[in-house]
N, C-alpha and C positions, 0 to 999 in steps of 0.2 A: 458446587462451591458455594461457600458462604459469602454473600455480598455485603455482610454488615460491617465488615472491615475495609470495604473498598471506597474509602473516602478520598476523593482526588486531592492531592497537594502539588501545586505547581503544574497542573495538567497530567500528572502521572498517577495512575491508578495502583494503589498500594497492593491490591491483590495480583496485579499483573507483575509488579516488581517481585513479589513473594514467590509467584510460580516461576519467573525467570531464575531466581536464586536456587530454587529446588531443582530446576532443570540442569543448571550448571554444576550442581552438587552430584546429580545422577550421572551426568556425562563424564564426569571425572572418574567414576568408578566402573565405567563400561569397558569390556574387552574391545580390541581392535575390531573384531568381526561384528560385535553388536553396535559398535560406533558407526561402522559402515552402513549397516542396515538403518540406523537412526538418520544418518545423512541422507540416505535415498528416500526415506519416508518424510522428511523435513522438506526436501526438494518437491516431492509429490504434493504436500500441502500447500507450499508456496505456488505452484503451478495451478492447482485447483482454485484457489483464491483468486489468482490473476485472471484465469479464465472466467470465473464468476463475475468479476468486475468488468471483464471485456463484453460479455453477455448482456450486462446492466446497461453498458453504453449503447451496444447495437441496438437495444430495445427502444432507445429515444427515437421517436419518429423524426426523419429527416436529418438526422445528425451526420451520417455517413455522407449523404450528398453534399451537405454544407462543408464538410472538411474537403471532399474532393474538389468542390468548387473553389475553396480557399487555396487549394494547392496549385491551381491554374491561374490564379489571379496574378498579373504581372506585379513584381516587387515595386514598381514605380507608382503603383495605385495605393501603396500603403502609406500610412501617416505616422511619423514618429509620436509615441505615446507621451513624450516628454513636451511636445508642442500643443498637445490638445488641453485646453483650459488651464494653460500654465500660469495665468494671472489669478487663478482663484487659490 
């Protein structure tokens, strides 16, 4: 992919927008059977990306333990974020 035309405008990469447009055009021309295959493949890709993100989080030392500790913390120990440094 040529990234020379991928200048971000309002936080959107023009190359990504173009890829999405091309994908939509291709989807419109697929048979129902091929559309089903594409849907399955897209679900696989989303799952793989999610799994990679999960593994990245699990690789952070002590993160899982901190989350588990926070889950058992009584709600009465929490402080409303609006009351913290409200005068600033």
